[in-house]
N, C-alpha and C positions, 0 to 999 in steps of 0.2 A: 473209615468213612461211614457216616450214619446212613442207614437205609430208611427209606420212607415207608411208613406203615399205614395201610388203608383198611377200613372195616366194612364188611358187607352189612347191609341193613339188618339182617337176621341176628347179628351179634348183639344189638341193643336189646332184643327180646331175650337172648340167652343171659345177658347180664342182669336183667330184671328178675330172673329166676334164682339168682345167687344172693346170698346174704351181702349187705352193703360193704362190710369190711372185707369179705372174701373177694368181691368184685373189684374193689379198689386195689387190693394186693395183686390180683391176677393182672389187671391192666398195667400196674407199675412194673411188675416183673416182666411182662410181655414186652413193654416198650423198651426196657433196659436191655433185655436179652436179644430180641430179634433185631433191634436197630443196630446193634454192634456186630452181631454174628447171625445172619439169616440162615446159615448152614448148621445151626446147632440142633435142629429138630431131626426126627427120624422119618424116613420115607414111609408112606402108608403101604401096606401089603394087601393081599387078597384081591377083591374086585376093584380096588383103587390103585393097584400097582401100575406104575408107569405114567400116572396122570399128573406128575409134578405137584403132588399134594403131600404135605408133611404134617407131623404131629409134634407137639411140644407138651411136656408134662409140667404142670405147676400145681403142686399139692395134689388134691383129689380131682383136679380138673384137667381136661385135655383141650388143647387149642389146635384146631385143624386150620392150616393155612396153605397158601399157594405162592410160589415165587413168580414174580413178573419182572419184566425188564425195568419197570419204573419203581419196583420195590416189592413189598409183601402185601398180600391181600388175606386178611384174617376172615375165614369162612364161618367157623363155629367156635363157641366156648361152651363146653358141656361138662357135667360131672362124668367121671370115668365110666360109670355104670350105664350111661345113656349116650355116650359120645359117638358110637359107631353104628347106631340104629338108623 
C-alpha cells in the first residue's frame, strides 16, 4: 500500500540549493522509495534519538523525515556535509 508523502515548506528552499537534475533525481527516488517502504530509513541518533525522526541516503544528500499516522512528513533535504547542523 502506498504511503502519502508530505513536505514541510523548508524543503522547497532546500531543493533550490541543489542542482536541478540532482533535485529531480532526489524527489523521484524519494517518492518511489518512501511511498512503498516508509521503514527503509535509519532512525536518527544523538540529540534526535527517540523523536520518531529518520534519515534516508540518496547519493550525497540526506533526507530527514518523520513518520505520522497519515503518512510521511519530509523535514529537510540537505547535502550530507550540512544535513545535521
